[in-house]
C-alpha positions as CSV (number, residue, x, y, z in Angstrom):
1,M,0.0,0.0,0.0
2,Y,1.1,3.6,0.4
3,P,2.2,5.6,3.5
4,R,-0.9,7.4,4.9
5,T,1.1,10.4,6.0
6,L,2.5,10.9,2.5
7,V,-1.0,10.9,1.0
8,V,-2.3,13.3,3.7
9,L,0.5,15.7,2.8
10,A,-0.3,15.2,-0.9
11,L,-4.0,15.9,-0.2
12,S,-3.2,19.3,1.4
13,G,-0.4,20.2,-1.1
14,L,-2.5,19.3,-4.2
15,L,-5.5,21.3,-2.9
16,T,-3.6,24.4,-1.8
17,S,-1.5,24.6,-4.9
18,G,-4.5,24.1,-7.2
19,L,-6.6,26.6,-5.3
20,A,-3.7,29.1,-5.2
21,V,-3.4,29.0,-9.0
22,F,-7.1,29.2,-9.4
23,S,-7.3,32.2,-7.0
24,R,-4.7,34.1,-8.9
25,A,-6.3,33.5,-12.2
26,N,-9.7,34.8,-10.9
27,A,-9.9,38.1,-9.0
28,S,-12.8,36.9,-6.8
29,P,-13.6,33.4,-5.5
30,T,-17.2,34.1,-5.4
31,T,-20.0,33.6,-8.1
32,P,-22.7,36.2,-7.9
33,M,-26.1,34.5,-7.7
34,L,-28.8,35.5,-5.3
35,S,-26.6,37.2,-2.6
36,S,-26.2,41.0,-2.5
37,S,-23.0,42.7,-3.4
38,A,-22.2,43.4,0.3
39,E,-22.8,39.7,1.2
40,L,-20.5,38.6,-1.6
41,Q,-17.8,41.0,-0.4
42,E,-18.1,39.8,3.1
43,A,-18.0,36.2,1.9
44,D,-14.8,36.9,0.1
45,V,-13.2,38.5,3.2
46,L,-14.3,35.4,5.2
47,Y,-12.9,33.1,2.6
48,R,-9.5,34.9,2.6
49,Q,-9.4,34.9,6.3
50,G,-10.0,31.2,6.2
51,I,-7.0,30.8,3.9
52,L,-4.8,32.6,6.3
53,Q,-6.0,30.4,9.2
54,Y,-5.4,27.3,7.1
55,E,-2.0,28.3,6.3
56,K,-1.3,28.9,10.0
57,G,-2.5,25.4,10.8
58,N,-5.6,26.6,12.5
59,L,-7.8,24.1,10.7
60,E,-11.0,24.5,13.0
61,A,-10.9,28.3,12.6
62,A,-10.5,27.9,8.9
63,I,-13.4,25.6,8.7
64,A,-15.6,28.0,10.7
65,L,-14.6,30.9,8.4
66,Y,-15.3,28.9,5.2
67,T,-18.6,27.9,6.7
68,D,-19.5,31.5,7.4
69,A,-18.5,32.5,3.9
70,L,-20.7,29.7,2.4
71,E,-23.7,30.9,4.4
72,L,-23.3,34.3,2.7
73,N,-22.4,32.8,-0.7
74,P,-23.4,29.1,-1.2
75,E,-22.3,29.2,-4.8
76,S,-18.6,29.5,-4.0
77,A,-16.9,26.3,-5.3
78,Q,-13.6,27.6,-4.0
79,A,-14.9,28.0,-0.4
80,Y,-16.3,24.4,-0.5
81,A,-13.0,23.1,-1.8
82,A,-11.0,25.0,0.7
83,R,-13.2,23.7,3.6
84,A,-12.8,20.2,2.2
85,G,-9.1,20.5,2.2
86,A,-9.2,21.4,5.9
87,W,-11.5,18.5,6.6
88,G,-9.1,16.2,4.8
89,K,-6.2,17.4,6.9
90,L,-8.2,16.6,10.0
91,E,-8.8,13.1,8.5
92,E,-12.6,13.8,8.3
93,Y,-12.8,12.2,4.9
94,E,-16.6,11.9,4.6
95,A,-17.0,15.6,5.2
96,A,-14.2,16.4,2.8
97,I,-15.7,14.2,0.0
98,E,-19.1,15.9,0.6
99,D,-17.5,19.4,0.3
100,Y,-15.4,18.4,-2.8
101,S,-18.5,17.1,-4.4
102,S,-20.3,20.3,-3.8
103,A,-17.4,22.3,-5.3
104,I,-17.4,20.0,-8.4
105,R,-21.2,20.5,-8.8
106,L,-20.6,24.3,-8.8
107,D,-17.5,24.2,-11.0
108,E,-16.8,21.2,-13.1
109,E,-13.4,22.6,-14.1
110,L,-12.0,22.9,-10.6
111,A,-9.2,20.4,-10.9
112,A,-8.0,20.7,-7.3
113,A,-11.4,19.6,-6.1
114,Y,-11.2,16.4,-8.1
115,G,-7.7,15.8,-6.9
116,G,-8.7,16.3,-3.3
117,R,-11.8,14.1,-3.6
118,G,-9.7,11.4,-5.3
119,L,-7.2,11.4,-2.4
120,A,-10.0,11.4,0.2
121,L,-11.7,8.5,-1.5
122,S,-8.4,6.6,-1.7
123,L,-7.8,7.2,2.0
124,K,-11.2,5.7,2.7
125,G,-10.2,2.6,0.8
126,E,-12.2,3.5,-2.4
127,L,-9.1,3.2,-4.6
128,D,-10.8,2.9,-8.0
129,A,-13.1,5.9,-7.5
130,G,-10.1,7.8,-6.0
131,V,-7.9,7.0,-9.0
132,N,-10.7,8.0,-11.4
133,D,-11.1,11.4,-9.7
134,L,-7.2,12.0,-9.7
135,W,-7.1,11.1,-13.4
136,T,-9.8,13.7,-14.0
137,A,-7.9,16.2,-12.0
138,A,-4.6,15.5,-13.9
139,Q,-6.4,16.0,-17.2
140,L,-7.9,19.3,-16.1
141,F,-4.6,20.5,-14.7
142,R,-3.0,19.7,-18.1
143,A,-5.8,21.4,-20.0
144,Q,-5.4,24.4,-17.8
145,D,-1.6,24.6,-18.3
146,Q,-0.9,23.8,-14.6
147,L,1.8,21.4,-15.5
148,E,3.4,21.3,-12.1
149,E,0.1,20.1,-10.5
150,Y,-0.5,17.8,-13.5
151,F,2.8,16.0,-12.9
152,K,2.2,15.9,-9.1
153,T,-1.1,14.3,-9.7
154,L,0.3,11.7,-12.0
155,A,2.9,10.8,-9.3
156,I,0.1,10.4,-6.7
157,I,-1.8,8.1,-9.0
158,E,1.2,6.1,-9.6
159,D,1.8,5.7,-5.9
160,I,-1.8,4.7,-5.0
161,A,-3.2,3.0,-8.1
162,P,-4.5,-0.5,-7.5
């Protein structure tokens, strides 16, 4: 099998690198739908505060901030994916998979969400489903010219493929 610690590190690394690239490419991580402009701005502030807490290792605080952001903007795929990454680091794989799935429903091109969900599924023992999601992530990373993430994802697949 594979070392659990290595995969958990890959989970957080894949997610944070993928979301960082995505966030740089898009000025705002929110998708205007039914929320007011002020709510969207507040959701963005909470999301970014969550990122800072995540980077400091304050995972529970990050989850709370992402949750608050999602209450204001339930259409933010990035907030779902970010919260899923924090759940994954806490080894709460069911919650991570649920949030990654929500992120994917909102943004089918969010490669990091497929990668994170694939790793979480693999850690739960669902290797085939995990590898399928990781393969989807790799293809999306390649199509989006995120070659570093593409090769990292291929290496993860190689390490865990049944």
